[in-house]
Each structure stands twice: as structure tokens, then as C-alpha cells.
VMD Tcl script that draws the C-alpha trace (Angstrom):
set ca {
  {16.55 -8.83 -11.84}
  {18.88 -6.15 -12.94}
  {19.37 -2.78 -11.43}
  {19.10 0.00 -14.18}
  {19.52 3.17 -12.08}
  {21.63 4.92 -10.00}
  {24.40 2.30 -11.16}
  {24.22 -1.17 -13.21}
  {23.85 -4.10 -10.57}
  {23.15 -7.53 -12.18}
  {21.24 -9.98 -10.35}
  {19.87 -8.06 -7.27}
  {18.01 -9.61 -4.91}
  {14.45 -7.32 -3.92}
  {13.92 -7.91 -0.42}
  {17.67 -7.04 0.55}
  {17.61 -4.06 -1.47}
  {13.96 -2.96 -0.77}
  {15.35 -4.06 3.47}
  {18.25 -1.43 3.02}
  {16.40 1.34 1.57}
  {16.67 4.09 5.04}
  {12.89 5.26 5.62}
  {12.53 7.43 8.91}
  {9.61 8.39 10.74}
  {8.18 11.68 10.85}
  {7.57 13.02 14.67}
  {4.04 12.76 14.02}
  {3.27 9.85 11.83}
  {5.27 7.05 10.16}
  {6.61 6.98 6.62}
  {4.89 6.52 3.82}
  {5.07 4.43 1.17}
  {2.13 4.13 -2.19}
  {2.74 0.74 -4.12}
  {1.37 0.12 -7.25}
  {1.21 -1.52 -10.34}
  {0.11 0.26 -14.12}
  {0.26 -0.99 -17.49}
  {2.27 1.34 -19.94}
  {-0.97 3.16 -21.08}
  {-1.42 4.42 -17.29}
  {-4.41 1.62 -16.31}
  {-4.55 0.81 -12.55}
  {-6.61 -2.24 -13.41}
  {-7.69 -4.56 -15.99}
  {-11.04 -6.43 -16.08}
  {-11.25 -4.22 -13.20}
  {-8.41 -5.86 -10.58}
  {-5.22 -4.99 -10.83}
  {-4.05 -9.19 -11.02}
  {-4.24 -8.44 -14.70}
  {-1.36 -6.52 -15.09}
  {0.93 -8.22 -12.51}
  {3.88 -10.95 -13.52}
  {5.66 -13.62 -11.61}
  {8.38 -10.32 -11.00}
  {5.74 -7.71 -10.16}
  {5.24 -9.86 -7.60}
  {8.22 -10.54 -6.26}
  {8.92 -7.26 -6.13}
  {5.67 -6.67 -4.61}
  {6.14 -9.18 -1.85}
  {10.19 -7.32 -1.31}
  {8.58 -4.24 -0.66}
  {5.12 -5.54 1.77}
  {8.11 -6.85 3.84}
  {9.31 -4.00 4.97}
  {6.39 -2.40 5.98}
  {4.44 -2.83 9.13}
  {0.94 -1.67 8.21}
  {-0.42 -1.89 4.56}
  {-3.10 0.31 4.49}
  {-5.71 0.23 2.04}
  {-8.91 1.00 0.87}
  {-11.73 -1.30 1.19}
  {-12.86 -0.95 -2.79}
  {-9.90 -2.66 -2.92}
  {-10.28 -5.49 0.09}
  {-13.58 -5.72 -2.29}
  {-11.98 -6.39 -5.73}
  {-8.77 -8.19 -4.84}
  {-9.93 -10.49 -2.04}
  {-7.15 -9.24 0.55}
  {-6.21 -12.02 3.20}
  {-4.19 -12.09 5.82}
  {-0.54 -11.03 4.78}
  {2.06 -13.75 3.63}
  {5.68 -13.38 4.58}
  {8.34 -15.43 3.16}
  {10.95 -17.35 5.01}
  {13.87 -14.52 3.85}
  {11.75 -11.84 4.58}
  {10.33 -13.28 8.13}
  {14.42 -13.59 9.58}
  {15.23 -9.81 8.02}
  {12.04 -8.89 9.73}
  {12.47 -10.16 12.88}
  {16.34 -8.97 12.63}
  {14.35 -5.12 12.40}
  {12.23 -6.25 15.40}
  {9.21 -6.08 13.27}
  {6.24 -8.33 13.55}
  {6.38 -11.83 11.48}
  {4.39 -10.09 8.81}
  {2.56 -6.72 8.49}
  {-0.69 -5.32 9.77}
  {-3.38 -4.43 7.14}
  {-5.52 -1.52 7.80}
  {-8.43 -0.42 5.94}
  {-10.02 2.81 5.02}
  {-14.09 2.38 4.71}
  {-16.21 5.40 5.42}
  {-19.71 2.95 4.69}
  {-18.13 -0.37 6.45}
  {-19.34 -2.40 3.33}
  {-16.76 -5.29 4.02}
  {-17.47 -9.18 4.58}
  {-16.43 -9.65 8.35}
  {-16.59 -13.48 7.57}
  {-14.07 -12.89 5.22}
  {-10.41 -14.62 5.91}
  {-8.98 -10.91 6.54}
  {-10.78 -10.44 9.81}
  {-9.30 -13.64 10.69}
  {-5.85 -12.45 11.46}
  {-4.59 -12.21 14.54}
  {-3.91 -9.36 15.56}
  {-7.31 -7.91 13.78}
  {-7.29 -5.24 10.97}
  {-7.54 -1.87 11.94}
  {-10.65 -0.21 10.20}
  {-10.46 3.53 10.22}
  {-14.10 4.73 9.16}
  {-16.11 8.03 9.97}
  {-17.34 9.28 13.16}
  {-21.01 8.04 12.28}
  {-21.00 4.87 10.25}
  {-24.18 3.20 9.49}
  {-24.82 1.54 13.31}
  {-25.53 -2.15 12.18}
  {-22.38 -2.22 9.97}
  {-20.36 -0.57 12.86}
  {-21.66 -3.39 15.15}
  {-20.34 -6.19 12.78}
  {-16.94 -3.76 12.44}
  {-16.28 -3.63 16.00}
  {-16.97 -7.18 16.45}
  {-14.41 -7.92 13.99}
  {-11.67 -5.47 13.88}
  {-10.10 -2.50 15.37}
  {-12.49 0.39 14.73}
  {-10.90 3.88 15.05}
  {-14.07 6.58 14.09}
  {-12.11 9.67 12.74}
  {-13.54 12.37 10.34}
  {-17.28 13.32 9.57}
  {-17.91 13.28 5.56}
  {-14.76 11.31 4.89}
  {-11.97 9.45 7.12}
  {-8.75 12.03 8.43}
  {-6.21 10.41 6.58}
  {-3.88 12.39 8.52}
  {-5.17 11.33 11.84}
  {-5.39 8.58 10.44}
  {-1.48 7.80 10.04}
  {-1.28 9.30 13.61}
  {-3.00 6.65 14.83}
  {-1.14 4.20 13.02}
  {1.65 5.71 14.54}
  {0.87 5.64 17.54}
  {0.34 1.64 17.61}
  {4.22 1.55 16.98}
  {4.40 1.53 12.83}
  {7.94 3.16 11.52}
  {6.75 2.52 7.76}
  {3.30 2.01 6.74}
  {2.41 1.05 2.60}
  {-0.33 2.18 1.20}
  {-1.84 -0.37 -1.67}
  {-4.34 2.05 -3.61}
  {-6.99 2.32 -4.97}
  {-6.95 5.23 -7.07}
  {-8.80 7.13 -4.37}
  {-7.12 6.32 -1.32}
  {-4.16 7.17 -3.48}
  {-5.65 10.54 -4.54}
  {-6.11 11.52 -0.60}
  {-2.71 10.56 0.53}
  {-1.59 13.22 -2.68}
  {-4.16 15.77 -1.77}
  {-2.63 15.76 2.09}
  {0.62 15.50 0.87}
  {2.29 12.81 3.41}
  {3.48 10.37 0.72}
  {7.24 9.78 1.18}
  {8.34 7.10 -1.35}
  {6.70 6.08 -4.35}
  {7.22 2.22 -5.34}
  {5.20 2.26 -9.66}
  {5.51 -1.26 -11.45}
  {5.03 -0.39 -15.57}
  {4.24 -3.43 -16.62}
  {4.65 -4.41 -20.70}
  {1.33 -4.01 -21.46}
  {-1.80 -1.62 -23.04}
  {-4.92 -1.96 -21.02}
  {-7.18 0.29 -22.98}
  {-10.73 0.94 -21.51}
  {-11.21 3.97 -18.82}
  {-9.37 2.45 -15.66}
  {-8.91 5.69 -13.34}
  {-5.28 6.85 -13.03}
  {-2.87 6.27 -10.22}
  {-4.26 9.11 -7.97}
  {-8.29 9.84 -8.50}
  {-10.44 12.77 -6.63}
  {-7.55 15.11 -5.52}
  {-7.31 18.79 -6.79}
  {-5.09 19.69 -9.49}
  {-1.15 20.08 -8.33}
  {2.61 19.41 -8.78}
  {4.70 17.84 -6.83}
  {8.45 17.15 -7.30}
  {9.86 13.58 -6.90}
  {13.09 12.67 -7.13}
  {13.72 8.93 -9.15}
  {16.46 7.18 -6.87}
  {16.10 3.44 -8.45}
  {14.97 1.69 -11.40}
  {14.94 -2.11 -11.76}
  {14.30 -4.03 -14.92}
  {12.85 -7.75 -15.64}
  {12.44 -9.10 -18.92}
  {10.49 -5.93 -20.02}
  {8.99 -4.94 -16.95}
  {10.36 -1.90 -15.05}
  {10.09 -0.89 -11.23}
  {10.86 2.61 -10.07}
  {11.20 3.78 -6.84}
  {10.73 7.82 -6.23}
  {10.82 9.51 -3.22}
  {9.12 12.62 -2.76}
  {10.96 15.09 -0.62}
}
mol new
graphics top color blue
foreach p $ca { graphics top sphere $p radius 0.5 }
foreach p [lrange $ca 0 end-1] q [lrange $ca 1 end] { graphics top cylinder $p $q radius 0.2 }
display resetview
């Protein structure tokens, strides 16, 4: 894998590279990263899942980005579609995390208004269990099952209060949160103005269809980004933007 920007470097190590980036938490919340893969024509999934757009190179960078996070934030629909399980960490990344005082692997946090989740899935066998953020009054039968399987936080009336989610995650000791979508959660992040870093993989594919854009549901706005790094492997590009 080569670095094209800010200067050309051949054969870079993604795990070491992403770990070397500075990510200072805010006074009231953690640093928030967003990582997504899209096709060259902007599709966020193929046949309903993002895996169709991925590649071995993308999975390598995906693992490197995950390795720097304390918490992985994801919406329930993405958990269902992508079959989320407990995060895995390679020995190199685990050693680097230990040197930074992090847990061996990230913890998962799920955002779900309806709590329509399979609480028997492997994700909910993790230790510590996932954090689960829902509204103040979710369906009572699902709430009981959720509380038996996860650390439940009830925030917001009609939709989950995302800025408060980040504050609660920060109170758990997390300094870096990685959001992995889907597009509706990304739209809430954009609307709340809490994005610090965007990692975007552009797959050398054309997908067509009517899959959502990377963000969905946010009101129209223009937020300027700064392109700070470009990596390339084969025909796949990996872009790192900063929002501030």
C-alpha cells in the first residue's frame, strides 16, 4: 500500500499509520471518526450489504481504523444487515492498543429506537456487553430483553439523542469513537455537527441502483473538509479528511 498524500511513501503499514494520528477528545465528548466504503458512483452497499464493495485491501485499512477506536458506534439496521459480532484485533494492533492503555479490542455501541435486535446473536455475548442507546420509552417487551443482554441507556423522546450518546460514551472512559453507519446514523452525525474525521474508501466499482448516499436524512448544509491523507492499493483509494 502506498501513501500518495501528503507525500509519496511506498509500502506503508496501515496499522502503524492510523495509530500515529493525533485524536484529542473534546472537553465534553470523545473524538468522532466516521468510516465508510462506497463505490465510485457513490453506492454504500451492493445487494443490501457493504461487503460487496469491499476487498482485502479495504479490510486491512478497516481493521487499522478500528484498532485506534475505544468504541464502535453503529445503528441497529447495520447490525442486522452486516451480521455484527464482537470486534476482532490482530496481535500487532492489540499490542499497540495495550501500549496506549486501551482495552484489547473496541467495545460496540448500538443505536436503536425500536430495539428490534436479535439479543441471542454473538454480539451480545461479548464482555463487557455492548452499550445500547435507545429512546426514553422503547417497546417494553424488547426493553426487558435488551436490559438482560446489554448496557442500556434511554436518551431522547422521538429519536435517540446523539450528542448525549457521545457524552455518555465519553463518561465510560472512551477517547475515540468510530461510527460505521449506516447512512441514517451518519446523517444524524452530520446534523449534530459532531464529526471530527472521515475515512472514506472508494471502491473501484460501479454499483448503480438506488442505495442511499453516505449520509441520509440530514438537512442540507455545507461542511468543509480538509483532505490530509490519500492511500492507494491497486485501484482502491483510502481518503482521510478532517472536519476542523
